[in-house]
N, C-alpha and C positions, 0 to 999 in steps of 0.2 A: 518433394516442394521443400527446397530453402526458404527461409525468414526472406522477404521483401520490403523496404520500405513502398509507402503508396502516399504518403501525404506529402502531396511536396509544394502546394502553396496552400495560402489561408481560404483560395476557393474549396480544397478538399472537406476541411474542416466538416461540411453539414453530412458526407457520404460520411465519414468518421462516424458522426455523434449519432447515425441511424445504424451503421454496422456491427454485422454478429458478433466480432471481437467488442467493443464499446461498451456494449449491452449486456454481454454475457460478464466482463467484468467490474461493471455494477450491480449487478444482479448478485456475483459474487461479496461485494462490499457492503450491501441490503443484506444478503443472506445471511452474514457473521454479526452485523451489525445489531438485529432481530436477533439472535441468539445471545448474547450479548450482556444482555440487558440487566442490570444488576448480582452483575457476575465479575467479584474480583478475581483477581491474578490467587494461585492457591497452592500452596508446595502440594510436590507429590501427588500431581493430575496425573492419574494412568489414560494415557493416548492409545490411540489404532497404530500398530505395528507400520507402516505408512508416513504417520506425524511425525514418530521416532525415528525414520530412515530418513527422512528431510533434516530435522534436525541433526541428528549424525553430518550428516552432508555439510551445515550450517558451520558444526563444530569446528570439522576438516579445513572447511576456510580460513574460521579464525586462527587456528593453528597457523597454515600457512604462512602466517603474516611476519611470521617468528622468524619465516626463511628470509627474507624482506627484509630487515630491516631500516630505519629511515636513511638520505644521506646526509654525511653531518656539515657538507659546508653550506653553506647560506646561499638561500633559492627565494627568491620573489611569491611567486606562484604555485604553493604547493611543492609537492615533496618531488622527486622525480622519480622512484624508489615506487610506488605506488602502480609505477609502468611495468613494473619487473613482477610484481605480484601478480599484475590483469594477465602480461602476458600467460603465465602458470595458469591462470584460471582458463585462458582461451585455450592455451595445450592442450588442458585435463578433464576440458567442460563435458565432453561429451561421457567419458568412463567415470567422473563424481556423477553425472545428472541418471548414469543407467542404472547407479546404486538402486535410488528408488524405485524401480519398476521393481524388484525382489523376485517375487514368483510372477509376475507377466510374461510369458515369453509373445506373446502377440499383443494386439487393440485390436482384437475382430469386435469387441463392445460399442465401436464408434460408429456412424453411421458416414458415408461409404467406412469399410472397414479399413486400415493404415495399419501397413507393417511396424512392426518392432522399431525398427531403423529409423524411423521415418518419422516416430515420433520421438524417441529421444533423439534425432539431430533439432527437431522445436523445442520442447522444453530445455534443453542445456539451450540452446541461443537467448531464449527468457534468461535464463539463470543468470547467463555474462551479461548481459543488458543492466542488471541489476543492482551494481554496486556504485556503478560512477561511472564518466569516461575519461580515456586513461589520458587521450591527448589534451583533454583541457584542466586533466586531474578535479576535476569538479563532479558533486552528486547534487541531487534533488528529487522533485517528487516524478519528473518523467522515468526514474532509475526503482523509484517504488511503484511506479504505476507497473513496469517491468516485472518487479517479482510479483505483485497482484497477476500479471497473463500467464505469469510461470504455474504459481499457484491452481489457476482457472484453468490451466491446461490439465491438471493431475487433477485435478472432479469432471471435467468432460473424459479421461479417460478411464473414468472409475479407479483409480487408486486412491486417491480419497473420493469418501463417500456422504453427501448429504444427509442418508438416515443410517442410523444405530441399528446395529442386527437383535433384534430381541431376546433378552435377558444378556446382551452386552456388559459388561462392564467398565468400559472404554469409553469415555467423552466421546461425542458426536465431532467427526473431525471442523465442523465451521467452525463447531465452539474453541476446540484444539489449535485453530488457524489463530484466532482472536488472543485465545493465554498463554499459547505455550511457543509458537511457530513465531508468530510479529515480539513478543519481548526478544527471543533470541536471535533474530533477525537483527533489532535495532542495538542489539550488543555490538553485533560484529559492525556494522556498517559505524556504528560511533565509533567503535575501534580504529577503520580506516579512517575513518575523518582526523582525530586526533592522532595517530600516529604516522599519515602524511599529508595535514592540514588542507585536507581538499576545502580545494571554495563555493559558497551555493552555485549551486546553477541554479538562473533565470532567481534569484530575490528580491522582491522587488524591499528589501529594507524594513524598516518600522511597522512599515503597512502590511504585509505580508504575516501570516498567521504563524509560521517557521520557514526557517533559512532550509531548512532538509526536508522535514516529513510534513504529510497531508492526514494522511487515514489514519494514524494509532488516534490524531485527536477525535475524530468521528469515532471509533471503537472507544475510546477511554468514555468519552463524554456517554454512551451508552450503558458502560458498567456503574457509569456513577448514580443513574437513576435512583431514585429508590432509596439511595445511599444517606447515610447520616449527616453528611458535606452538602451544600449548596453551593451553587457557583461560583460565590464572593471567595470558599479559599481561596480560588486561583493566586490571590495575591498575599496568601498566608506561604512563607518557604517552611513555616517549622511544620505545617500540616503537608505540603510538600513532599517533604522531605522523611517523613514518616511513613507517608502512604503511598511512594513511589516503588515499591515493589508489590503495587497491591491492583496500580489501576493506572492505562499505561499514556491518559491524560498528564496524572501527575508525575511519571516518568521523562516522560518528552518539558515539561514544564523544567523538573530538577536538571536535566542535559542542559537548555536554556542560558540556568542560573551558572552553569561552570564554565559557558562559552563566552557570557556576556556580562558587563560591568556595570555601572550603574542602574537609575530608578528601573523596574519592571516595567511602567506605564508609559517608558519613553524609549526601551529600546523593544518592545513587546506591547504598540498601544493594542493590536486588535484582539490580542490574549487580553489584555486587561481590559477590552471590552465587555469581555465575556462575565465581569463577574458582574457586572449589571445585571444578566437576563435572568430571571426570578425562577425558574427552572430548568433540570438537563435537557429533560426534552425539547426544550424550545430551541435549547444546544444545539443536539445534537442536531435535528429537523435545518437550522440555520446553517450547519457545517455542510449537512450533505447538499442544501444548494449552492455554498460556494463552492466546494469541491468542484462539481460542475461548472460553474464557469471562471474557475481559478486555473483548473487542473486540465479538465477534459474540452474546455472549448478553448484552449489558449493552443495559437501555432506550434511556438517556440517550446513548447511545451511536448508535444504530442507530434510533434513533424520528424522524430528521430523511432516512432512505435514502430513496429517490426509485423508483419502478416504471415499466417501460412494457412496452413491445412484447419489445424486448431482452432485459430482463430483469424478468422475472416475479414475483407474488406469489402465482403458483398451486406447489402443492405441486410437487416432483420425482417424477416418474415416470420408467422407462428412457429418459432422452434420450441426446442425444447433443450435447451442449455443445464449445464448444471444439473447433471446425470437425471437426466427428465421432466424437470420443472418443466414448466411455461415461462419463458422470460417476463418478467413484468413490466410491463411500457406506461404503469403508473407514477413511476417516481422521475419523473423529469424528464421524460422519451416519449416522443408519438412515433408514430409510422412515420411521418415525414421527416423527423428528426429532430434533434432538440431542439427545446424552447431556450432560445436562449434569457439570462438571468442578467438585470443591473447590478454586476458587482460590487460599482462604486457607492451605491445604498448600500450595502452590504456591512460591507467595511470601515466606512466614515458614517454616522459610528456601524459596531457589528450587529449590539445589543438593538436599537430600535428597529432594523430589518430583520431579524430574528423574529422579534414578538412581531411584527406586521406581516413576515411570511406565516407566521401559525395563525395567527386573526384573518388569513384571507384565505390561506389554502393553497396550498402550489400548482402552478401548470402545467397540463398534461397536454 
């Protein structure tokens, strides 16, 4: 089965938020989030073979940028050379994606069994969607969502594993997704953005969390729980630059400083508001709530999402996603669908709503 669009109107959002695909991706986000608590990025982390293959794949995509240098003539919206890099990705996605399957000749561990070629096709399809739109030459949270779908498929195929083998010297694959894969993915997409002057897709200007990313802020705030830094340091550029290689959130803020000029509180109003929140735990839970409202509930973002056999549009039942773990429907979803959130009250100001959501608990 090839990947297909199923979200064609805002009326499809309820089906989407109660779908297997949406819930399994959210389950991955929460699973990695819980693993990252108080875990800064460290040098020389030993990862599984599958994680290393994903990283090698991202390295190959990054190296290919050199083969498609930006056009020198003035261009108003993005550099059209990105389309040549993207065409190369489309033409080679199957071959590139298949390298991750290493010793997996079949995928008979899926239920129902899935042929190797079908699995590679779907995984590669999500990979292609993970780096931007070649027509508009833009990138945003919808493309980040596609990369999360790509990773979710690898867990469903048991290529990446939720459990670490007894006695293994490597870190858990869920932890490695946050500490190893996501930093490498960010390096790649940032290079694409700066090389080809990609536009933000669907940005809300100063009221958005960030022009390009969202999930690294969630995972980065989890990393900072229990650290020596409290949320006030978000506005301290010296601390941000000193710690950007250890924490995803600081890495994202450092990149914002590279791309934007002027006072931080003006060009990144929502992020500035986080500095007023007393604890990272509250920041983390508030950002998860905001992600559901600003990404998963927004038709302009999810209308481009593609569905297949691995991540289907079917309504969730008591399934076993991500290597056999039960789906957690207590993190903002119910069997009837997603409980809408009042995102305006969260964004303006973010700090008061984060505190309120933790005082009253999240609806489910």
